[in-house]
VOGU-3710 file (C-alpha; in Angstrom, 3 decimals, decimal comma):
1> laavlalrap> 57,670/91,650/-13,186  58,344/91,189/-16,679  56,231/94,155/-17,803  58,211/96,304/-15,685  61,434/94,967/-17,252  60,187/95,432/-20,641  59,405/98,958/-19,964  63,224/99,863/-19,408  63,651/98,777/-23,080  63,000/101,646/-25,944
11> ldagrigdev> 59,350/100,652/-26,431  57,259/101,519/-29,453  53,851/102,250/-28,876  52,051/99,025/-29,247  54,370/97,460/-26,843  53,513/99,579/-24,637  49,934/99,086/-24,586  50,701/95,367/-23,987  52,647/96,097/-21,131  50,224/98,304/-19,525
21> rlledaarrm> 47,349/95,561/-20,104  49,973/93,094/-18,214  50,366/95,409/-15,185  46,355/95,862/-14,935  45,896/92,551/-15,082  48,588/91,778/-12,608  47,005/94,252/-10,177  43,762/92,869/-10,656  44,924/89,368/-9,496  46,574/91,105/-6,612
31> wealrrirae> 43,501/92,851/-5,205  41,348/89,616/-5,669  44,238/87,858/-3,646  43,849/90,315/-0,980  40,057/90,329/-1,161  40,358/86,407/-0,671  42,670/86,691/1,784  40,231/89,522/3,774  37,255/87,139/3,597  39,095/83,933/4,752
41> ealreetrvl> 40,478/86,351/7,802  37,086/87,496/8,298  35,460/84,029/8,107  38,346/82,790/10,570  37,390/85,591/12,822  33,661/84,863/12,525  34,199/81,295/12,997  36,044/82,125/16,098  33,469/84,188/17,347  30,583/82,014/16,860
51> elmksatetl> 32,816/79,011/18,407  33,311/81,312/21,151  29,857/81,893/21,286  28,516/78,352/21,227  31,123/77,434/23,910  30,214/80,369/26,294  26,327/79,451/25,708  27,126/75,839/26,452  28,859/76,904/29,620  26,325/78,868/30,767
61> astialeplm> 23,634/76,347/30,137  25,632/73,752/32,263  26,213/76,120/35,167  23,525/76,361/37,501  25,241/77,905/40,834  25,019/81,667/40,621  28,873/82,742/41,642  30,578/80,481/39,309  27,997/81,172/36,406  29,114/85,080/37,095
71> qaitdaatql> 32,510/83,969/36,550  32,010/81,854/33,441  30,145/84,869/32,137  32,832/87,476/32,719  35,448/84,983/31,491  33,543/84,113/28,114  32,514/87,683/27,376  36,221/89,459/28,026  37,330/86,610/25,333  34,442/87,316/23,303
81> vgaefgaffy> 34,991/90,948/22,628  38,956/90,761/22,942  38,930/92,626/26,205  42,288/92,614/28,296  40,291/93,059/31,494  36,440/92,456/32,082  34,203/92,525/34,959  30,710/91,930/35,849  28,947/93,705/38,603  25,670/92,093/39,713
91> narddkgdvy> 23,045/92,988/41,928  21,860/90,395/44,245  18,927/90,112/46,649  19,417/88,522/50,291  16,242/86,826/52,120  14,875/90,145/53,085  14,915/91,280/49,567  17,839/93,775/50,456  20,017/94,714/47,267  23,701/94,054/47,629
101> slyalsgapr> 26,493/93,912/44,889  28,559/90,919/44,186  31,393/91,074/41,477  33,605/88,904/38,822  36,754/89,853/37,590  38,836/88,414/34,387  42,381/89,277/33,781  43,030/90,801/36,610  43,134/89,739/40,336  40,223/90,284/42,862
111> vaferlgmpr> 42,476/92,574/45,100  42,613/94,937/42,349  39,221/96,190/42,997  38,966/95,679/46,977  40,232/98,837/47,719  38,034/100,803/44,890  34,767/99,693/45,719  31,901/99,290/43,656  31,304/101,542/40,667  28,613/103,774/41,481
121> atavfgptfh> 25,984/105,011/38,834  27,836/108,023/37,771  27,493/109,972/34,348  29,360/107,132/32,748  28,560/103,965/34,683  24,954/104,752/35,325  23,110/104,234/32,225  24,530/100,538/32,099  23,140/100,054/35,764  19,723/101,382/34,489
131> gsapirsddi> 19,332/99,242/31,197  20,749/101,201/28,502  22,171/100,026/25,099  25,762/98,948/24,974  28,383/101,807/25,772  31,861/102,417/23,897  34,745/104,739/23,947  37,789/104,551/22,006  39,449/106,454/24,770  37,547/106,486/28,030
141> rqdpryglsa> 40,013/109,047/29,468  38,696/111,543/26,697  35,016/110,835/27,060  33,238/114,035/28,417  31,035/112,155/31,051  34,040/110,478/32,476  36,073/112,347/35,486  33,097/114,699/36,564  32,611/112,664/39,875  34,541/112,968/43,286
151> phhgmppghl> 36,418/112,121/44,776  38,790/111,240/41,816  37,628/112,920/39,017  38,884/110,350/36,372  41,031/107,247/37,020  41,501/106,458/40,564  45,363/105,849/41,568  46,204/102,165/41,011  43,345/101,160/38,699  43,980/98,838/35,817
161> pvvsylaasv> 45,007/100,957/32,360  41,695/101,151/30,611  41,674/102,926/27,647  39,531/101,437/25,535  36,021/100,895/27,320  33,079/98,862/26,863  29,865/98,340/29,008  26,888/96,714/28,313  23,562/95,899/30,574  22,106/92,549/31,532
171> vsrsgevigg> 18,800/92,650/31,684  16,167/89,914/32,629  13,318/88,824/30,662  11,096/90,325/33,465  12,869/93,651/32,462  14,907/93,914/36,141  18,378/94,973/35,454  20,683/92,242/36,698  23,814/93,999/36,742  26,546/95,222/34,231
181> lffghprpam> 28,935/94,049/32,102  32,417/96,071/31,730  35,441/95,805/29,557  38,714/97,458/29,362  41,972/97,522/27,236  44,858/99,489/27,615  45,374/100,323/23,993  42,822/102,898/22,096  40,071/101,847/19,800  40,074/98,305/20,593
191> fserseelig> 36,309/97,648/20,442  34,140/98,116/17,269  30,473/98,103/16,430  30,733/94,314/15,889  31,837/94,031/19,625  29,021/96,218/20,711  26,315/93,619/18,672  28,571/90,550/20,464  28,308/91,801/23,700  24,753/92,653/23,124
201> afavqaaiai> 23,818/89,465/22,039  25,365/87,784/24,608  24,121/90,014/27,818  20,856/88,252/26,659  22,306/84,836/26,983  23,733/85,939/30,061  20,354/87,191/31,443  18,854/83,675/30,573  21,574/81,657/32,346  21,372/83,820/35,328
211> dnarlydmaq> 17,357/83,528/35,380  17,479/79,958/34,914  20,136/79,864/37,733  18,148/82,108/40,231  14,870/79,874/39,275  17,075/76,747/40,329  18,205/78,501/43,546  14,841/79,162/44,431  13,593/75,581/43,844  16,599/74,240/45,708
221> raaeereqll> 15,832/76,460/48,794  11,872/75,335/48,300  12,789/71,732/48,427  15,535/72,339/51,385  12,327/74,109/53,182  10,079/71,373/52,514  12,621/68,695/53,518  13,111/70,872/56,772  9,154/71,020/57,249  8,883/67,440/56,991
231> sseraaraea> 11,813/66,776/59,151  9,940/69,018/61,529  6,924/67,362/61,063  8,692/63,842/61,446  10,077/65,234/64,807  6,947/66,641/65,853  5,168/63,295/65,294  7,849/61,425/67,102  7,790/63,335/69,886  4,003/63,449/69,824
241> erhnkmkdef> 4,170/59,501/70,223  6,718/59,511/72,725  4,395/61,836/75,153  1,677/59,485/74,052  3,834/56,620/75,193  4,481/58,332/78,484  1,096/59,356/79,224  -0,068/55,542/78,373  2,907/54,232/80,894  2,212/56,831/83,247
251> lamlahelrn> -1,843/56,164/83,739  -0,776/52,393/84,122  1,783/53,306/86,652  -0,586/55,583/88,382  -3,016/52,648/88,614  -0,473/50,189/89,904  0,627/53,016/92,727  -2,825/53,723/93,747  -3,863/50,056/93,929  -0,632/48,893/96,122
261> plapitsaaq> -1,617/50,781/98,941  -5,334/49,254/98,935  -3,965/45,649/99,344  -2,564/46,182/102,812  -5,225/48,645/103,826  -7,760/45,944/102,829  -5,841/43,317/104,941  -5,620/45,740/107,691  -9,018/46,469/107,616  -10,238/42,591/107,998
271> llrlpevneg> -7,651/42,101/110,612  -9,264/44,605/112,622  -12,916/42,852/112,263  -11,280/39,927/113,904  -13,307/39,438/117,585  -9,843/37,756/118,660  -7,258/40,541/117,589  -5,098/41,760/120,569  -3,596/45,108/121,130  -0,492/44,619/119,765
281> lrlkasniis> -2,072/43,256/116,164  -4,390/46,195/116,375  -1,702/48,312/116,538  0,249/47,014/113,767  -3,101/47,197/111,773  -3,147/50,679/112,633  0,164/51,632/111,637  -0,018/49,752/108,309  -3,278/51,790/107,275  -1,754/54,999/108,489
291> rqvrhmtelv> 1,284/54,618/106,108  -0,430/53,168/103,258  -2,917/56,380/103,445  0,329/58,549/103,665  1,700/57,269/100,680  -1,342/57,849/98,574  -2,005/61,303/99,924  1,613/61,902/98,770  1,062/60,752/95,299  -1,738/62,682/94,935
301> ddlldvsrvt> -0,370/65,820/96,747  2,620/65,433/94,064  0,013/65,205/91,246  -1,793/68,351/92,523  1,395/70,082/93,130  3,005/69,391/89,812  -0,088/70,599/87,835  -0,121/73,945/89,864  3,512/74,686/89,909  3,722/73,810/85,900
311> rglvklenei> 0,742/75,865/85,232  2,228/79,025/87,107  -0,308/79,065/89,855  2,000/78,754/92,652  2,564/81,814/94,584  6,208/81,761/96,589  6,242/83,383/99,724  10,032/84,071/99,447  12,522/85,426/102,196  16,417/85,494/103,104
321> ldlnkvamaa> 17,137/82,081/103,914  20,369/80,227/104,742  20,636/77,052/102,101  22,719/75,531/104,724  19,451/75,473/106,916  17,284/74,440/104,074  19,728/71,845/103,181  19,595/70,384/107,057  15,743/70,551/107,386  15,185/68,412/103,962
331> veqarphiee> 17,666/65,829/105,386  15,497/65,476/108,437  12,496/64,930/106,038  14,483/62,374/103,770  16,357/60,644/106,704  13,526/57,752/107,308  13,456/56,964/103,705  17,316/57,172/103,656  17,743/54,767/106,746  15,007/52,454/105,427
341> rqhrltvelp> 17,363/51,616/102,601  20,206/51,304/104,794  22,204/53,919/103,174  25,191/56,185/104,430  24,022/59,897/104,375  27,042/62,624/104,337  26,471/66,240/104,469  28,916/68,804/103,771  28,296/72,326/104,458  30,575/75,709/104,381
351> dapvpvegdr> 31,083/77,216/107,569  29,277/80,782/106,380  25,648/81,261/105,731  24,770/80,651/102,134  21,929/83,402/101,641  19,573/83,043/99,000  15,879/84,382/98,000  13,021/81,688/98,021  10,252/79,939/99,567  11,678/78,017/102,231
361> trliqvlvnl> 8,752/75,042/101,990  9,620/74,899/98,179  13,143/74,840/98,269  13,032/72,201/101,250  10,682/70,163/98,998  13,346/70,631/96,238  15,924/68,657/98,076  13,827/66,218/99,549  12,945/64,965/96,293  16,384/64,691/94,782
371> lnnsakytpp> 17,497/62,811/98,216  14,786/60,569/98,259  15,099/59,938/94,332  18,792/59,016/95,306  17,741/56,699/98,223  15,218/55,013/95,894  17,660/54,421/92,946  20,570/53,497/94,960  20,925/49,421/96,257  20,682/49,314/99,893
381> ggrialvvti> 23,855/50,196/101,796  24,579/52,732/99,140  26,547/56,048/99,811  24,358/59,575/99,234  26,141/63,181/99,703  24,406/66,446/100,136  27,277/69,250/99,307  26,270/72,889/99,622  28,861/75,203/98,101  29,291/78,592/96,790
391> edgaaraavr> 30,854/78,771/93,323  31,204/81,515/90,507  28,712/83,881/92,500  26,055/81,168/92,971  24,672/78,974/95,470  25,049/75,267/94,766  23,374/72,038/95,970  24,371/69,226/94,798  23,164/65,619/95,570  25,267/62,865/94,771
401> dngtgidaql> 24,994/59,020/94,929  26,865/55,504/93,922  23,348/54,052/92,747  22,228/52,820/89,389  23,004/55,834/87,328  21,182/57,055/84,381  21,188/55,936/80,665  22,610/58,742/78,177  19,466/57,977/76,150  17,658/59,039/79,364
411> lphvfdlftq> 19,838/62,191/80,615  18,264/64,600/78,617  14,729/63,888/79,249  15,276/63,085/83,144  13,535/66,172/84,198  10,697/65,985/81,875  6,902/65,388/83,231  6,253/61,755/83,585  9,715/60,374/82,670  10,671/57,379/84,923
421> adrapdrsqg> 13,678/55,374/84,413  13,184/51,627/84,008  15,921/50,948/86,411  14,094/48,335/88,207  12,629/45,183/86,773  9,925/44,829/89,126  9,318/48,690/89,444  9,431/47,923/93,113  10,406/51,433/93,925  7,508/53,034/92,250
431> glgiglalvk> 6,897/56,536/91,923  5,096/58,723/89,215  8,090/59,943/87,392  6,943/64,110/88,533  9,431/64,045/91,204  12,028/65,780/89,013  9,809/67,578/86,747  8,600/69,250/89,859  11,935/70,005/91,070  12,832/71,511/87,786
441> sivrmhngqv> 9,872/74,133/87,717  10,141/75,041/91,407  14,107/76,078/90,862  13,204/77,750/87,714  10,602/79,699/89,739  13,536/80,695/91,951  15,627/81,927/88,782  17,843/78,991/89,222  18,942/75,823/87,369  19,065/72,068/87,902
451> aahsaglqqg> 21,214/69,858/86,284  21,561/65,967/86,281  25,270/64,091/85,480  25,545/60,176/85,143  28,457/58,314/83,649  26,091/55,744/82,752  24,396/52,935/84,005  25,778/51,803/87,516  27,699/54,412/87,576  25,960/56,834/90,074
461> ttmtvtlpla> 24,199/60,376/89,850  24,861/63,809/90,700  21,844/66,321/90,893  23,040/69,896/91,236  20,458/72,944/92,034  22,227/76,132/91,176  20,594/79,381/92,794  21,373/83,106/92,722  22,975/84,540/95,875  20,889/86,696/97,769
471> qaevgqvmrs> 22,434/90,255/98,253  20,987/90,400/101,541  21,627/88,854/105,113  19,792/85,897/106,238  16,703/86,972/108,399  15,466/85,293/111,136  11,821/84,620/110,604  9,876/83,306/113,034  7,645/80,530/111,683  3,903/80,142/112,149
481> gegsgaarpl> 3,175/78,487/115,648  6,760/78,317/117,012  6,856/79,454/120,757  3,418/79,008/121,339  2,113/78,042/124,619  0,292/74,651/126,132  -2,715/73,885/123,951  -6,242/73,899/126,058  -9,202/71,836/125,217  -11,253/72,966/122,520
491> tvtivddngd> -15,233/72,571/121,361  -15,148/71,230/117,749  -17,945/70,420/115,048  -17,381/68,465/112,576  -19,727/68,403/109,620  -19,120/65,498/106,940  -21,937/63,398/105,262  -19,631/60,455/105,169  -20,298/59,260/108,574  -17,047/57,004/108,605
501> agqslavllr> -14,847/60,263/108,007  -16,412/62,318/110,585  -16,611/59,844/113,114  -13,038/58,756/112,694  -11,780/62,238/112,995  -14,036/63,047/115,842  -12,241/59,773/117,732  -8,794/61,391/117,325  -9,735/64,732/118,038  -11,345/63,590/121,324
511> ahghtvhvhe> -8,205/61,455/121,960  -6,430/65,025/122,102  -8,734/65,791/124,779  -11,134/68,069/122,685  -14,875/67,898/122,878  -16,376/66,958/119,515  -19,985/67,271/117,833  -20,454/65,553/114,643  -23,211/66,180/112,261  -23,936/64,906/108,748
521> daagtlahad> -25,768/67,727/107,191  -25,863/71,568/107,027  -29,676/71,104/108,326  -28,436/69,022/111,739  -25,430/71,788/112,122  -27,897/74,701/112,272  -30,341/73,396/114,532  -27,603/72,991/117,054  -26,028/76,312/116,331  -26,437/77,431/119,886
531> latevfildi> -23,364/74,990/121,083  -20,686/76,741/121,834  -18,236/75,890/119,480  -14,806/77,260/118,714  -13,723/75,552/115,900  -15,739/74,144/112,738  -14,641/71,643/110,512  -16,833/71,500/107,520  -16,883/69,504/104,269  -17,707/71,484/101,258
541> glpdmtgyel> -19,568/68,817/99,400  -22,908/68,364/101,820  -26,179/67,289/100,785  -28,728/70,140/101,606  -26,183/73,054/100,779  -22,529/73,690/100,282  -20,086/74,046/102,852  -19,652/77,611/101,540  -23,284/78,498/102,479  -23,051/76,827/105,676
551> arrlrrdarh> -20,285/78,821/106,838  -21,638/82,309/105,777  -24,634/81,388/107,787  -22,662/80,201/110,662  -20,780/83,589/110,655  -23,514/85,611/110,710  -24,469/84,170/114,098  -22,554/86,711/116,605  -21,892/83,744/119,090  -19,946/82,267/116,516
561> aqavfvaltg> -17,640/85,671/115,593  -14,444/84,337/117,456  -14,935/80,816/115,953  -12,077/79,214/113,517  -13,415/77,747/110,256  -11,816/75,146/108,371  -12,736/73,786/105,008  -12,187/69,876/104,926  -12,280/68,661/101,104  -10,988/66,484/98,396
571> ygqqrdrels> -10,212/69,707/95,580  -7,061/71,628/96,666  -6,508/73,735/93,760  -6,135/77,332/94,003  -9,426/78,308/92,907  -10,982/76,057/95,661  -8,815/77,671/98,154  -9,745/81,139/96,930  -13,615/80,272/97,379  -13,111/78,892/100,831
581> rqagfdhhlv> -11,246/82,272/101,697  -14,251/84,302/100,045  -16,781/81,942/102,010  -15,354/82,913/105,304  -13,123/79,993/105,852  -9,593/80,611/108,002  -8,110/77,433/106,627  -8,459/75,111/104,025  -7,379/71,498/104,157  -7,152/68,481/101,804
591> kpveigklaq> -8,397/65,055/102,503  -7,273/62,859/104,101  -6,407/65,413/106,336  -3,054/65,548/107,718  -3,265/65,717/111,572  -0,310/67,582/112,234  -1,729/70,804/110,391  -4,993/70,361/112,034  -3,394/69,949/115,390  -1,134/72,946/114,514
601> ilaakasnqp> -4,427/75,164/113,689  -6,432/74,016/116,974  -3,211/74,719/119,102  -3,038/78,129/117,808  -6,515/78,626/118,456  -6,153/77,307/122,024  -3,019/79,716/122,522  -4,782/82,565/120,484  -1,765/82,375/118,335  -2,233/82,630/114,354
611> ameg> -1,656/79,224/112,795  -0,110/78,778/109,475  -2,842/78,710/106,771  -3,290/75,537/104,997
//
């Protein structure tokens, strides 16, 4: 300043030189001061950038959840390059391996992009999604690659005011293009080569962080899958242990149930040996034996029945039935047990028929099992109700009681095989725990459902069977053996290697007026084949040949062409019945024989009517 003032006065040559030197020196000091200021500004900017990069790297390193990490990457990168707006579009893969897009925004709300859709691989965006070097434009509106694609041919209406543009690919260590970072500013030329360098370096850090997050996510999923597998294994082991326990309890129960009838049978048999036994005691002993043998037969039949049904070996003989009549038939079968327990039974039926399609015998069996179950677990003098209704286009039969109820823990398993509630401390009610499993299987075979409801112990139980309504009228089907005339005496030949079994059956048949011959082997039977026999009752397990072979030989004799052949065996599976049919037997009965069924067969032969096959 002094030099400038001095120049205004008259100067000689010497003074001019001095003042010029002063000016030069001042100018030099000014430039040095400006360089220092610029250097300090650059240092501060570099420090700021390094601090931002350090902070961003720490943030990325500490964020392992993928979506929060995407937002952290977008926010940090936008601040790092000084952009007004930033976006990160990320190519994710679902569990099936299909690619879908996620995105994060910085400097703008998500609604700003929701109606615009994801950026496509156009001329300006495509290179970034394919892993190119950073792309920079001072004014994207003037870029020759921009505005070439339909439908907008440029900036879409409502788009953020982007003029300066910068984009960088995010590429994983494996070379996969993870996604793209995009930045914008409403003023031109806001991004520099330094911005490209910074975003290129940051994109590498972002890719590493994303790779780590994905590895962590995979590890978490693997851990969850392992835990699920372990949980499933523990559940399967617990279920297997439960089934093993149920099986052991069932076997113990089966032994108990089969031994129980043996005691009264043995006592009755010993009573019959006493010389002083009178007619009253003899009749009482006979009734005891009959009841206990019937009980044992029912147990064995239930076992065989549930085996056949659960394996799908039972063939239903369906017809259109009135569920009201099925219910009344079940009541008649269950009534003795209900009355023995002194229960009061009420039956509620609709006035109109309730048509269902099904096997009459099997549906009666279902309701009998439910009624007997209620009678068993209701204290003497209880109330039982059978109610048939039509609801929601389906037929329902509900059996209700005011008995001991079902514990909440047992309720979901009440229809499982071998499940039995320990509701009687001395287990005096007995049973094998297969009745309700049989009910469930038979109902399912009829395309129906069965459900149990109980409010808890001592709160009673309701068992409800739901069946589809038949779209047809109830048919009046004549049951086999109905309407047949009076039976006449027949000539019957019994072949059984168990002498007691053969002779006791012969005594019963002779008491009904039939003429009976008994043999203990096939040879003796064939030796007397000239006898005029109308019905052959053959054991299958004979000592010299099978009952199948004996039946074939007897059938070849023209004298027995019209005879009825009945197989009597301890085997009652479907395969056994099929073998009997192939050997020429007309009927297959399982020991101990039900006299009612055998009497029906004999009556049908006597009246020349077809009997219901056993």
